[in-house]
VOGUFI-516845 format. One record per atom (N, C-alpha, C, O): residue in one letter; atom name; x, y, z. Coordinates in steps of 0.2 Angstrom, whole numbers, plus 5000, padded with zeros to 4 digits. Example, Ala and Ser with C-alpha at 12.3 -4.5 7.8 and 13.67 -1.06 7.14 Angstrom:
site aa: A	at: N	xx: 5066	yy: 4972	zz: 5039
site aa: A	at: CA	xx: 5062	yy: 4978	zz: 5039
site aa: A	at: C	xx: 5066	yy: 4984	zz: 5039
site aa: A	at: O	xx: 5071	yy: 4983	zz: 5042
site aa: S	at: N	xx: 5064	yy: 4989	zz: 5035
site aa: S	at: CA	xx: 5068	yy: 4995	zz: 5036
site aa: S	at: C	xx: 5064	yy: 5000	zz: 5039
site aa: S	at: O	xx: 5067	yy: 5006	zz: 5040
***
This chain:
site aa: M	at: N	xx: 4299	yy: 4468	zz: 4119
site aa: M	at: CA	xx: 4299	yy: 4464	zz: 4126
site aa: M	at: C	xx: 4297	yy: 4472	zz: 4131
site aa: M	at: O	xx: 4297	yy: 4478	zz: 4129
site aa: N	at: N	xx: 4297	yy: 4466	zz: 4141
site aa: N	at: CA	xx: 4292	yy: 4469	zz: 4140
site aa: N	at: C	xx: 4297	yy: 4472	zz: 4150
site aa: N	at: O	xx: 4299	yy: 4467	zz: 4154
site aa: H	at: N	xx: 4299	yy: 4478	zz: 4153
site aa: H	at: CA	xx: 4304	yy: 4479	zz: 4157
site aa: H	at: C	xx: 4299	yy: 4479	zz: 4163
site aa: H	at: O	xx: 4293	yy: 4481	zz: 4163
site aa: S	at: N	xx: 4305	yy: 4476	zz: 4166
site aa: S	at: CA	xx: 4304	yy: 4474	zz: 4173
site aa: S	at: C	xx: 4310	yy: 4474	zz: 4180
site aa: S	at: O	xx: 4313	yy: 4469	zz: 4181
site aa: T	at: N	xx: 4311	yy: 4477	zz: 4181
site aa: T	at: CA	xx: 4315	yy: 4480	zz: 4186
site aa: T	at: C	xx: 4316	yy: 4475	zz: 4190
site aa: T	at: O	xx: 4312	yy: 4471	zz: 4193
site aa: P	at: N	xx: 4324	yy: 4473	zz: 4191
site aa: P	at: CA	xx: 4328	yy: 4469	zz: 4194
site aa: P	at: C	xx: 4324	yy: 4466	zz: 4203
site aa: P	at: O	xx: 4325	yy: 4469	zz: 4208
site aa: L	at: N	xx: 4322	yy: 4462	zz: 4203
site aa: L	at: CA	xx: 4322	yy: 4457	zz: 4211
site aa: L	at: C	xx: 4327	yy: 4463	zz: 4221
site aa: L	at: O	xx: 4332	yy: 4460	zz: 4224
site aa: G	at: N	xx: 4325	yy: 4468	zz: 4221
site aa: G	at: CA	xx: 4327	yy: 4469	zz: 4228
site aa: G	at: C	xx: 4333	yy: 4479	zz: 4223
site aa: G	at: O	xx: 4335	yy: 4483	zz: 4227
site aa: Y	at: N	xx: 4333	yy: 4480	zz: 4215
site aa: Y	at: CA	xx: 4333	yy: 4486	zz: 4214
site aa: Y	at: C	xx: 4331	yy: 4488	zz: 4219
site aa: Y	at: O	xx: 4331	yy: 4485	zz: 4224
site aa: E	at: N	xx: 4328	yy: 4494	zz: 4220
site aa: E	at: CA	xx: 4324	yy: 4498	zz: 4221
site aa: E	at: C	xx: 4330	yy: 4498	zz: 4229
site aa: E	at: O	xx: 4332	yy: 4504	zz: 4231
site aa: M	at: N	xx: 4332	yy: 4491	zz: 4234
site aa: M	at: CA	xx: 4336	yy: 4491	zz: 4241
site aa: M	at: C	xx: 4341	yy: 4491	zz: 4238
site aa: M	at: O	xx: 4344	yy: 4492	zz: 4244
site aa: K	at: N	xx: 4344	yy: 4490	zz: 4236
site aa: K	at: CA	xx: 4352	yy: 4487	zz: 4234
site aa: K	at: C	xx: 4354	yy: 4494	zz: 4231
site aa: K	at: O	xx: 4360	yy: 4494	zz: 4231
site aa: F	at: N	xx: 4349	yy: 4503	zz: 4228
site aa: F	at: CA	xx: 4349	yy: 4505	zz: 4225
site aa: F	at: C	xx: 4351	yy: 4513	zz: 4227
site aa: F	at: O	xx: 4354	yy: 4517	zz: 4226
site aa: A	at: N	xx: 4345	yy: 4511	zz: 4232
site aa: A	at: CA	xx: 4341	yy: 4516	zz: 4236
site aa: A	at: C	xx: 4344	yy: 4524	zz: 4236
site aa: A	at: O	xx: 4341	yy: 4529	zz: 4235
site aa: D	at: N	xx: 4349	yy: 4523	zz: 4237
site aa: D	at: CA	xx: 4355	yy: 4531	zz: 4234
site aa: D	at: C	xx: 4355	yy: 4535	zz: 4227
site aa: D	at: O	xx: 4354	yy: 4541	zz: 4226
site aa: F	at: N	xx: 4357	yy: 4526	zz: 4223
site aa: F	at: CA	xx: 4358	yy: 4529	zz: 4216
site aa: F	at: C	xx: 4348	yy: 4533	zz: 4214
site aa: F	at: O	xx: 4347	yy: 4537	zz: 4209
site aa: I	at: N	xx: 4346	yy: 4530	zz: 4217
site aa: I	at: CA	xx: 4334	yy: 4533	zz: 4216
site aa: I	at: C	xx: 4337	yy: 4539	zz: 4214
site aa: I	at: O	xx: 4339	yy: 4542	zz: 4210
site aa: R	at: N	xx: 4337	yy: 4539	zz: 4225
site aa: R	at: CA	xx: 4336	yy: 4546	zz: 4225
site aa: R	at: C	xx: 4342	yy: 4553	zz: 4220
site aa: R	at: O	xx: 4341	yy: 4559	zz: 4219
site aa: M	at: N	xx: 4346	yy: 4550	zz: 4219
site aa: M	at: CA	xx: 4352	yy: 4553	zz: 4214
site aa: M	at: C	xx: 4348	yy: 4556	zz: 4213
site aa: M	at: O	xx: 4345	yy: 4561	zz: 4215
site aa: C	at: N	xx: 4348	yy: 4552	zz: 4206
site aa: C	at: CA	xx: 4343	yy: 4556	zz: 4198
site aa: C	at: C	xx: 4341	yy: 4558	zz: 4201
site aa: C	at: O	xx: 4343	yy: 4564	zz: 4201
site aa: A	at: N	xx: 4333	yy: 4557	zz: 4205
site aa: A	at: CA	xx: 4328	yy: 4563	zz: 4209
site aa: A	at: C	xx: 4327	yy: 4569	zz: 4208
site aa: A	at: O	xx: 4324	yy: 4572	zz: 4204
site aa: E	at: N	xx: 4335	yy: 4568	zz: 4215
site aa: E	at: CA	xx: 4338	yy: 4574	zz: 4218
site aa: E	at: C	xx: 4339	yy: 4578	zz: 4212
site aa: E	at: O	xx: 4334	yy: 4582	zz: 4211
site aa: L	at: N	xx: 4342	yy: 4579	zz: 4207
site aa: L	at: CA	xx: 4345	yy: 4581	zz: 4202
site aa: L	at: C	xx: 4344	yy: 4584	zz: 4197
site aa: L	at: O	xx: 4347	yy: 4588	zz: 4193
site aa: K	at: N	xx: 4336	yy: 4579	zz: 4196
site aa: K	at: CA	xx: 4334	yy: 4580	zz: 4190
site aa: K	at: C	xx: 4328	yy: 4586	zz: 4192
site aa: K	at: O	xx: 4326	yy: 4591	zz: 4189
site aa: A	at: N	xx: 4326	yy: 4584	zz: 4201
site aa: A	at: CA	xx: 4323	yy: 4591	zz: 4204
site aa: A	at: C	xx: 4325	yy: 4596	zz: 4205
site aa: A	at: O	xx: 4321	yy: 4601	zz: 4205
site aa: K	at: N	xx: 4332	yy: 4598	zz: 4205
site aa: K	at: CA	xx: 4337	yy: 4606	zz: 4202
site aa: K	at: C	xx: 4340	yy: 4606	zz: 4198
site aa: K	at: O	xx: 4345	yy: 4610	zz: 4197
site aa: G	at: N	xx: 4337	yy: 4602	zz: 4191
site aa: G	at: CA	xx: 4337	yy: 4605	zz: 4186
site aa: G	at: C	xx: 4344	yy: 4605	zz: 4182
site aa: G	at: O	xx: 4347	yy: 4609	zz: 4178
site aa: V	at: N	xx: 4348	yy: 4596	zz: 4186
site aa: V	at: CA	xx: 4352	yy: 4598	zz: 4186
site aa: V	at: C	xx: 4354	yy: 4590	zz: 4180
site aa: V	at: O	xx: 4352	yy: 4585	zz: 4180
site aa: T	at: N	xx: 4360	yy: 4594	zz: 4174
site aa: T	at: CA	xx: 4360	yy: 4590	zz: 4168
site aa: T	at: C	xx: 4364	yy: 4584	zz: 4169
site aa: T	at: O	xx: 4361	yy: 4579	zz: 4167
site aa: Q	at: N	xx: 4373	yy: 4584	zz: 4175
site aa: Q	at: CA	xx: 4375	yy: 4579	zz: 4174
site aa: Q	at: C	xx: 4375	yy: 4576	zz: 4181
site aa: Q	at: O	xx: 4373	yy: 4578	zz: 4186
site aa: M	at: N	xx: 4378	yy: 4570	zz: 4179
site aa: M	at: CA	xx: 4380	yy: 4566	zz: 4183
site aa: M	at: C	xx: 4385	yy: 4563	zz: 4184
site aa: M	at: O	xx: 4387	yy: 4562	zz: 4178
site aa: V	at: N	xx: 4388	yy: 4561	zz: 4187
site aa: V	at: CA	xx: 4395	yy: 4559	zz: 4188
site aa: V	at: C	xx: 4394	yy: 4554	zz: 4193
site aa: V	at: O	xx: 4391	yy: 4555	zz: 4199
site aa: V	at: N	xx: 4396	yy: 4549	zz: 4191
site aa: V	at: CA	xx: 4401	yy: 4540	zz: 4195
site aa: V	at: C	xx: 4408	yy: 4538	zz: 4196
site aa: V	at: O	xx: 4412	yy: 4537	zz: 4191
site aa: A	at: N	xx: 4410	yy: 4538	zz: 4200
site aa: A	at: CA	xx: 4416	yy: 4532	zz: 4201
site aa: A	at: C	xx: 4420	yy: 4527	zz: 4197
site aa: A	at: O	xx: 4426	yy: 4526	zz: 4196
site aa: Y	at: N	xx: 4415	yy: 4526	zz: 4195
site aa: Y	at: CA	xx: 4416	yy: 4518	zz: 4195
site aa: Y	at: C	xx: 4412	yy: 4516	zz: 4190
site aa: Y	at: O	xx: 4407	yy: 4519	zz: 4190
site aa: P	at: N	xx: 4413	yy: 4509	zz: 4184
site aa: P	at: CA	xx: 4407	yy: 4508	zz: 4180
site aa: P	at: C	xx: 4401	yy: 4502	zz: 4184
site aa: P	at: O	xx: 4396	yy: 4501	zz: 4182
site aa: W	at: N	xx: 4405	yy: 4499	zz: 4188
site aa: W	at: CA	xx: 4401	yy: 4495	zz: 4196
site aa: W	at: C	xx: 4396	yy: 4497	zz: 4197
site aa: W	at: O	xx: 4390	yy: 4495	zz: 4195
site aa: A	at: N	xx: 4397	yy: 4503	zz: 4200
site aa: A	at: CA	xx: 4390	yy: 4509	zz: 4207
site aa: A	at: C	xx: 4384	yy: 4508	zz: 4199
site aa: A	at: O	xx: 4379	yy: 4509	zz: 4200
site aa: L	at: N	xx: 4386	yy: 4507	zz: 4194
site aa: L	at: CA	xx: 4376	yy: 4507	zz: 4192
site aa: L	at: C	xx: 4375	yy: 4500	zz: 4191
site aa: L	at: O	xx: 4371	yy: 4498	zz: 4187
site aa: G	at: N	xx: 4377	yy: 4495	zz: 4193
site aa: G	at: CA	xx: 4375	yy: 4488	zz: 4195
site aa: G	at: C	xx: 4381	yy: 4483	zz: 4194
site aa: G	at: O	xx: 4387	yy: 4484	zz: 4192
site aa: D	at: N	xx: 4378	yy: 4475	zz: 4195
site aa: D	at: CA	xx: 4382	yy: 4470	zz: 4195
site aa: D	at: C	xx: 4382	yy: 4466	zz: 4191
site aa: D	at: O	xx: 4387	yy: 4463	zz: 4189
site aa: T	at: N	xx: 4374	yy: 4466	zz: 4189
site aa: T	at: CA	xx: 4374	yy: 4464	zz: 4186
site aa: T	at: C	xx: 4370	yy: 4466	zz: 4178
site aa: T	at: O	xx: 4370	yy: 4472	zz: 4178
site aa: Y	at: N	xx: 4368	yy: 4465	zz: 4173
site aa: Y	at: CA	xx: 4368	yy: 4466	zz: 4163
site aa: Y	at: C	xx: 4359	yy: 4470	zz: 4167
site aa: Y	at: O	xx: 4359	yy: 4476	zz: 4165
site aa: E	at: N	xx: 4354	yy: 4468	zz: 4171
site aa: E	at: CA	xx: 4347	yy: 4469	zz: 4173
site aa: E	at: C	xx: 4350	yy: 4476	zz: 4178
site aa: E	at: O	xx: 4349	yy: 4482	zz: 4177
site aa: E	at: N	xx: 4355	yy: 4474	zz: 4182
site aa: E	at: CA	xx: 4354	yy: 4480	zz: 4187
site aa: E	at: C	xx: 4358	yy: 4487	zz: 4182
site aa: E	at: O	xx: 4360	yy: 4492	zz: 4184
site aa: L	at: N	xx: 4360	yy: 4485	zz: 4176
site aa: L	at: CA	xx: 4365	yy: 4491	zz: 4175
site aa: L	at: C	xx: 4360	yy: 4493	zz: 4169
site aa: L	at: O	xx: 4360	yy: 4499	zz: 4166
site aa: I	at: N	xx: 4356	yy: 4489	zz: 4167
site aa: I	at: CA	xx: 4350	yy: 4491	zz: 4161
site aa: I	at: C	xx: 4347	yy: 4498	zz: 4166
site aa: I	at: O	xx: 4348	yy: 4504	zz: 4164
site aa: E	at: N	xx: 4343	yy: 4497	zz: 4172
site aa: E	at: CA	xx: 4339	yy: 4499	zz: 4177
site aa: E	at: C	xx: 4340	yy: 4503	zz: 4178
site aa: E	at: O	xx: 4336	yy: 4508	zz: 4178
site aa: S	at: N	xx: 4349	yy: 4504	zz: 4179
site aa: S	at: CA	xx: 4351	yy: 4512	zz: 4182
site aa: S	at: C	xx: 4353	yy: 4516	zz: 4176
site aa: S	at: O	xx: 4355	yy: 4522	zz: 4178
site aa: L	at: N	xx: 4353	yy: 4516	zz: 4168
site aa: L	at: CA	xx: 4354	yy: 4516	zz: 4165
site aa: L	at: C	xx: 4346	yy: 4521	zz: 4164
site aa: L	at: O	xx: 4345	yy: 4527	zz: 4165
site aa: S	at: N	xx: 4343	yy: 4514	zz: 4162
site aa: S	at: CA	xx: 4335	yy: 4518	zz: 4161
site aa: S	at: C	xx: 4335	yy: 4523	zz: 4167
site aa: S	at: O	xx: 4331	yy: 4527	zz: 4164
site aa: R	at: N	xx: 4336	yy: 4527	zz: 4173
site aa: R	at: CA	xx: 4337	yy: 4527	zz: 4174
site aa: R	at: C	xx: 4336	yy: 4534	zz: 4175
site aa: R	at: O	xx: 4331	yy: 4538	zz: 4177
site aa: V	at: N	xx: 4347	yy: 4535	zz: 4172
site aa: V	at: CA	xx: 4347	yy: 4541	zz: 4171
site aa: V	at: C	xx: 4342	yy: 4544	zz: 4165
site aa: V	at: O	xx: 4338	yy: 4548	zz: 4165
site aa: A	at: N	xx: 4344	yy: 4540	zz: 4161
site aa: A	at: CA	xx: 4340	yy: 4545	zz: 4155
site aa: A	at: C	xx: 4332	yy: 4546	zz: 4156
site aa: A	at: O	xx: 4329	yy: 4550	zz: 4153
site aa: D	at: N	xx: 4328	yy: 4541	zz: 4162
site aa: D	at: CA	xx: 4322	yy: 4545	zz: 4162
site aa: D	at: C	xx: 4320	yy: 4553	zz: 4167
site aa: D	at: O	xx: 4315	yy: 4555	zz: 4169
site aa: A	at: N	xx: 4328	yy: 4555	zz: 4169
site aa: A	at: CA	xx: 4328	yy: 4559	zz: 4172
site aa: A	at: C	xx: 4330	yy: 4566	zz: 4169
site aa: A	at: O	xx: 4330	yy: 4571	zz: 4171
site aa: G	at: N	xx: 4332	yy: 4563	zz: 4163
site aa: G	at: CA	xx: 4337	yy: 4566	zz: 4157
site aa: G	at: C	xx: 4342	yy: 4566	zz: 4160
site aa: G	at: O	xx: 4343	yy: 4572	zz: 4159
site aa: L	at: N	xx: 4348	yy: 4562	zz: 4165
site aa: L	at: CA	xx: 4352	yy: 4567	zz: 4162
site aa: L	at: C	xx: 4360	yy: 4562	zz: 4156
site aa: L	at: O	xx: 4360	yy: 4556	zz: 4155
site aa: S	at: N	xx: 4364	yy: 4566	zz: 4154
site aa: S	at: CA	xx: 4373	yy: 4564	zz: 4155
site aa: S	at: C	xx: 4376	yy: 4560	zz: 4159
site aa: S	at: O	xx: 4377	yy: 4563	zz: 4165
site aa: L	at: N	xx: 4379	yy: 4553	zz: 4159
site aa: L	at: CA	xx: 4381	yy: 4551	zz: 4161
site aa: L	at: C	xx: 4389	yy: 4551	zz: 4160
site aa: L	at: O	xx: 4390	yy: 4552	zz: 4154
site aa: H	at: N	xx: 4394	yy: 4550	zz: 4167
site aa: H	at: CA	xx: 4405	yy: 4552	zz: 4165
site aa: H	at: C	xx: 4404	yy: 4544	zz: 4170
site aa: H	at: O	xx: 4400	yy: 4541	zz: 4173
site aa: I	at: N	xx: 4409	yy: 4543	zz: 4168
site aa: I	at: CA	xx: 4410	yy: 4538	zz: 4173
site aa: I	at: C	xx: 4418	yy: 4539	zz: 4175
site aa: I	at: O	xx: 4422	yy: 4536	zz: 4171
site aa: V	at: N	xx: 4420	yy: 4543	zz: 4178
site aa: V	at: CA	xx: 4429	yy: 4546	zz: 4180
site aa: V	at: C	xx: 4435	yy: 4541	zz: 4183
site aa: V	at: O	xx: 4439	yy: 4543	zz: 4186
site aa: A	at: N	xx: 4433	yy: 4534	zz: 4181
site aa: A	at: CA	xx: 4438	yy: 4531	zz: 4186
site aa: A	at: C	xx: 4445	yy: 4531	zz: 4183
site aa: A	at: O	xx: 4448	yy: 4533	zz: 4178
site aa: P	at: N	xx: 4448	yy: 4530	zz: 4190
site aa: P	at: CA	xx: 4457	yy: 4531	zz: 4184
site aa: P	at: C	xx: 4459	yy: 4527	zz: 4182
site aa: P	at: O	xx: 4459	yy: 4522	zz: 4185
site aa: K	at: N	xx: 4464	yy: 4528	zz: 4175
site aa: K	at: CA	xx: 4466	yy: 4526	zz: 4170
site aa: K	at: C	xx: 4470	yy: 4519	zz: 4174
site aa: K	at: O	xx: 4471	yy: 4513	zz: 4172
site aa: D	at: N	xx: 4473	yy: 4523	zz: 4182
site aa: D	at: CA	xx: 4478	yy: 4515	zz: 4184
site aa: D	at: C	xx: 4475	yy: 4508	zz: 4189
site aa: D	at: O	xx: 4477	yy: 4503	zz: 4191
site aa: W	at: N	xx: 4467	yy: 4511	zz: 4188
site aa: W	at: CA	xx: 4463	yy: 4506	zz: 4193
site aa: W	at: C	xx: 4460	yy: 4500	zz: 4187
site aa: W	at: O	xx: 4457	yy: 4500	zz: 4181
site aa: P	at: N	xx: 4462	yy: 4494	zz: 4192
site aa: P	at: CA	xx: 4463	yy: 4490	zz: 4188
site aa: P	at: C	xx: 4452	yy: 4489	zz: 4189
site aa: P	at: O	xx: 4448	yy: 4491	zz: 4192
site aa: S	at: N	xx: 4453	yy: 4485	zz: 4183
site aa: S	at: CA	xx: 4445	yy: 4483	zz: 4178
site aa: S	at: C	xx: 4443	yy: 4477	zz: 4181
site aa: S	at: O	xx: 4446	yy: 4471	zz: 4180
site aa: R	at: N	xx: 4441	yy: 4478	zz: 4184
site aa: R	at: CA	xx: 4433	yy: 4471	zz: 4186
site aa: R	at: C	xx: 4430	yy: 4467	zz: 4183
site aa: R	at: O	xx: 4425	yy: 4463	zz: 4184
site aa: N	at: N	xx: 4434	yy: 4468	zz: 4178
site aa: N	at: CA	xx: 4429	yy: 4463	zz: 4172
site aa: N	at: C	xx: 4432	yy: 4457	zz: 4170
site aa: N	at: O	xx: 4430	yy: 4453	zz: 4167
***
């Protein structure tokens, strides 16, 4: 299977991409996001974000409060 970055991903997730690079450069090993949907609105965006987290060698933690309603 060939991997291709979703159209417009780099612009939409520029801050996320920059954060992955900065954390890797600083030797940080863990990334925290507030909500799962911060990683993408579509399956393709989610997979791209998870791939970038893995490529940066980061562990991912999602800390949405339990009382926050799911967006699913």
